[in-house]
N, C-alpha and C positions, 0 to 999 in steps of 0.2 A: 692085327686083328682086334686085340684088346682095346687099343686106342680108338679104332673105328667104332667099336661097340659103345665105348664110353661117349664118344662124340655124338653117336646116334641117340643115345639115351638122354644126354643133355639137350640136344636139339628138340627131341619130342617133348621134354619137360617144359622148355621155354615156350614152345608153340602152344601147349595146353594152357600155360599161365597167361599168355597173351590173348588166347581165345576168350577167356572169361575173366576180364580185368576187374570186375566188381568183386568177385569172390577172392581173387588174388589180393586185392587191396584190403579187404576185410581181414584176411588171414595175416597179412603183414601188420596191420594195426593191432590185431590180437596179440601178436608176439611183442610189438612195441609197447603196448600197455603193460604187459607182464614185466618186461624189462624195466620200464619206468617205475612201476610200483615197487619192484625189488630194490633198485638202486636208490630211489628217493627215501624209502622207508628205512633202509639200512643206513644211509647217510645221516638220516635224522637221529637214529639210535646212537650212532657214533658221536654225532655233534652234541647231543644232550649230555652224554657222559663227559666229553672233553670240555664243554662249556662249563659244566658244573665244577670240574676240577680246576679250571682256570679261575673261576670266580673265587673259590676258596684260596687258591694260591695268591691271587692279586689282592686279597684282603689283608695280606701281610700278618696273618695270625697263625699260631701253631696248634693251639688246642681250642676246643669248643665244649662248653658245659651247658647241658640242658637238663630239665627236670622230667623229661619224657616227651611224647609227641605233643606238638602244638595243636590245640583244639580251637576250631572256629566256633564262636558263640554269637550268632546273629541277633539274639534277643538282648545281649548285654551291650553296654556302652563300650565302644572300642572294637567290638566284634571279634576279639581274640581272647581265648582263655589261656593265660600264660601259666607256666608251671614252676618258675623260680620266684621265690618271695624273699623279702628282706634283702633286695639286691645290693643296696649300698653297703650293708653290713657284711654280706658274703664277699663283696668286692674288696672291702678293706682287709678282711681276713686273708684273702688270697694274695693280696699285694705284699703281705708281710712274710710270705713263704719263700724259702730259698729256691732259686731257679726260675722265679717269676719276674719277668722284666716289666710287662704292662698288663693291665686287666681292664676290660671294657664291657660293662653290661649293655645289652641292646634290648630295647623294647619295641615291638612291632604292634601297631594298632591301626584302626581305620578311623578317620576323622572327616568332619564336614568342613569344606573349604570354600570360600567365596571372596571375590575381589570387592564386591559392593556391599555385601551383607544381606543380599536378597536371594539370588540364585546360587544354591550350594551344590558342590560336587563332592561325592564320597571318594576320598583318596586314601592311599596308604601313608602311614606316618612312622618314622623311626626316631626313637629317643636315645640320646647318648649323654654321658656325664659332661663331655666337652667335645669340641669339634677337632681336637687333636687326632690326627690320623685320617681325617676326612679330606678327600681331594676336592679343593674348591677351584673351579675353573675361572670364575670371575667374582669380584667382591672379596669378602673375608668370611672367616668362621664366626660362630656366635660366642658370647662371653661364657666364662666358666659357670658351673651350676651353683650359683650362690643361693638360689631359691630353696634348695633342699634344707639348708640351715641345720645340719646334724640331725635331721629326722623330724624337725618341727614343721617343715614346709611353710614357713612364714617369712622367708627371706624375699627380697624383691625379685620379681620375675623380670627377665631380660626382655621378654617379648620379641626375641630375635629368632629368625627362622631361615633355613636354607631350602631352596626348591631345586628340583632337577629340571633339565631343559624341557622335558615333555610337559611338566606341570607349568612351567613358565609360558609355554606356547598355549596350553589349554586355557589358562587364566588370562593370557595376554598381559603378563606382568614382567617386571625386570627389577634389578637391584635398586633398592630405595623405595619401592612401592610397599604398600601395606595390604595384608589380607586378613580375613577373619577365619579363625580356626578353632574347632572344638569337638568334643566327643558327641555332643548333642547340638541341635540347632540353637538352643538357648545359650549353651556354653560358647558356641562359635560366635554368636552376635556380641557376646560380652568380652571376647578376647581378640584384640587386634595385634597382629604380629608384623614386624618390619622385615622385609626380605633383605638380608645382609650379604647373601652370596648364592651362587649357583653351583650345585654339586650333584654328580651322578652316582655317588656312593650308595645312597639309599635305594635307588632304582636298580642298581647292580645286585643288591641283596634280594629285592622283592620282585623285580621284573615288572614293575608297574610305576606310573607316575607317583612320585613320593615327595613328601615334605619331611625335613629333618630338624629337630629342635632339642633343647636340653631335656634330659631324661625326666627330671622331676616336674618340669612344666608340662610334658606330655602326660605324665601321671596325674597331674592336677586337673587338666582340662578333660580328662577321660574318667575322673573319679576313682583313681587307683592309688591314692596316697596312703590309704590305710594298710595296704598289703605290700607296698613297695615292690611291684613285680618287675621281672625282666623275662624276655623270651629266650635269650641265650647270652652266655658270658664268653667273650673272646679273650684268649690269653696268648701273649708272646713270651717265649722262654728266653732266659739269659744265654749268653754265649757259651757258658760252661755246662749247660744242661741240654739234653736232647728232648724233643717232644715226647718220645716213648718213655723216658725215665720219669719225667714230670707227670705224665698221664697216670702211670701206675701209683705214684705217691698220692695224687689228688683223688683218684678213685677209691683208695683205701681211706682217705680222710673224709670223703663225702660219699658214702655208699648209697645214699638216696638220690644222687645225681648221676647223670651219664657224662663221662669225660671221653672225648674222642679227638683223634688227630684229624687233619684235613681229609685224608682219604677215607677214614672210618666214618666221618660225618657225611661225606658224599654217599658212601655205601648205604648208610642208614636212611638217607633221603630217598635214594633209589628203591630201597626195600619197601618204603612206605608207598611208593608208586608202582608196586609190583603188578597191580591190576592193569595199569596203563601200559607198562612195558609188555605184559603178556598180550594185551590187545594189539600192540604194535607187531609182535612176532606173529600173532594170528593173522593180521592183515597181510604180512609178507607171504605166509603160507597160502592164504586164500587167493592172493594175487597170482601166485605161481599156478595153483590148481585151476583158477579161472582162465588163465592164459592157456594152459594146457588143454582144458576142456573146449575152449573156443577154437583153438587151432585144430584139435582133433575133429570137432564138429564141422568146421569149414572144409578141412581136407576130405572128410568122408562125403560131404556134399559134393565136392569136386569129383571125387571118385564115382559117386552115384550118377552124377550128370554125364560123366565121361565114359560110362560103361559101354555104350554102343561103339564108341570109337576104339576103346581097348579090346572089346570083343571082336571087332572087325580085324584089328591087328593080330589078335590071336588066331583068328580063322585063316588069315593070310600067311600064317607061319611064324609070326614073332613068338619068341620063347617067353615062358612065364618069367624067367629071370630078367629079360629086357623090360617087360611090363612093370614088374615090381621095382626094378631100378629106376624107371621113369617116375613112378609115383614117389619113391623115396627121394629122388633128386628134386622133385617139386617141393617137398617138405623142407629140404635143406636150403633151397633158394629162398623160400618164404622166411625161414628162420634167419638166414644171414641178412636179408633185407630188413626184417623187423628188428633184429639186434642192432644193426648199424644205425637205424633211425632212432631207436630207443637210447642208445649211448650218446648219440649226437644231441638229442633233445634233453638229456639229463642235465647238462651244464646250465642252459638258460632257465630251465624250470627250477633247478636248485637255487639259482640266483633270485628268481622271483619269489620262491618260498622264504628265502632269507630276508628279502625286503619286507615281506608281510610280517615275518616274525619280529623284525626290528620295530616295525610300526606298532605291533600289538604288545609285545613283551619287553622290548628294549634290549634283548639279547641278540648279538650278532653271530653269524656263522653257525646257526642251529643245524643246518644241513651241511655236512662236511663230506666232500667227495675224496676218496682215497683209492689207490690202486686196487685194494681188496674189494671195494664197493663195485668197481667196474668188473672185476673178475667174477664176483658173485652174479651180477647181471648177465655176463657172458655165459657163465656156467649154466644158469637157469635156462637161457635161450637155447644153448646147445642140447641140453637134455630134452627140452621141450620139442625141439625140431627132430631129434633122432627118434624119440619115442613115437611122436606123431607119424614120422615117415615109416617106421617099422610096422606099426599097427595098420596104417593105411595100405602099405604095400602087401602086407599079409592078407588083408581083406580083398585086395584087387587080384591076388594070385588065385583066389577061389572062384572068380567069375567064370561062369560057363558060357562060351561063345554062342553055342546053339540056342540055349534057353534065352539068353539076353537078346539076341538078334530076332528071335521069334516074337518076343514081347515088344 
């Protein structure tokens, strides 16, 4: 008896869904969009955190020293207001400390770059004391930083530079070619650099087409030699010292600076993007609410349009439980179809978003799909379907056969 009733309810639900395929399709698409929004946004959140952690781990450094948040200064040459000064002196002091294996100040600026000296592109630039620790895929690294000359900045400039693959493609250059680089157009036209190698290290830090050059030469062409700035100082600890131990020592020695481990630096970066992260969470919530509202609206429209049929079934003796079960079953079928379609489309759409992210930012696997991402999408769809089905069946149970058929 129970099996026959269930079979009848399912049969009625399928018949109603087939009868109005347009509304059925829209309802399925509503659930699909909600599932996709949830899985893709959640996958992006996971991917951003994991990608950030991997970038810090791949850098091969243990501690990061900053002087506070990096400020963008569009009106200044170089476009970045750095917070560490006397970088070479601070680096030399750090190098003498116990537990420190290597120290490397990094300066990030924006520069004008051109192959011909006429049409200039504004690109990111990274300055390093030497190219030791920089991964060079072709060519070689640049010479040591002899231009600094113990702070006089009157040593010979090497005029050697590394470009990342995207910069090489953008400028249509290769190892051995020369390009014009400077903080201003006048400075760029006066400084011609030879491309000695191709390296993705700079773009891995900045997520943009990047040129990499000796630290003092970047300071020179952007007019920063008076303050000797750096954006961040990277430290590698010795084998007999843990990052946590050295962090505490350096923080006591330099109270005006922020010393962080890889994980702490990532957390600080994410905290500065709190508004963006909150926006992502809000989008997930809005996607779920929009999908629920759309599904409810479409199911209510179905119920409203099908009132005469259900009223006739009630008048012929069908129980309220059967009618409500039919409406609830419709919602479940729509939910299962939308969920399945959403989960199937998640993979190709995630691949597409990752391809776009690589082209724009240079970071791979920004959207990362994990079992918990699929579970979240499935859970959202199940809740959406059950809530929609319960509300719609409750509304349908209150339909008056006599009044409906008269109208």
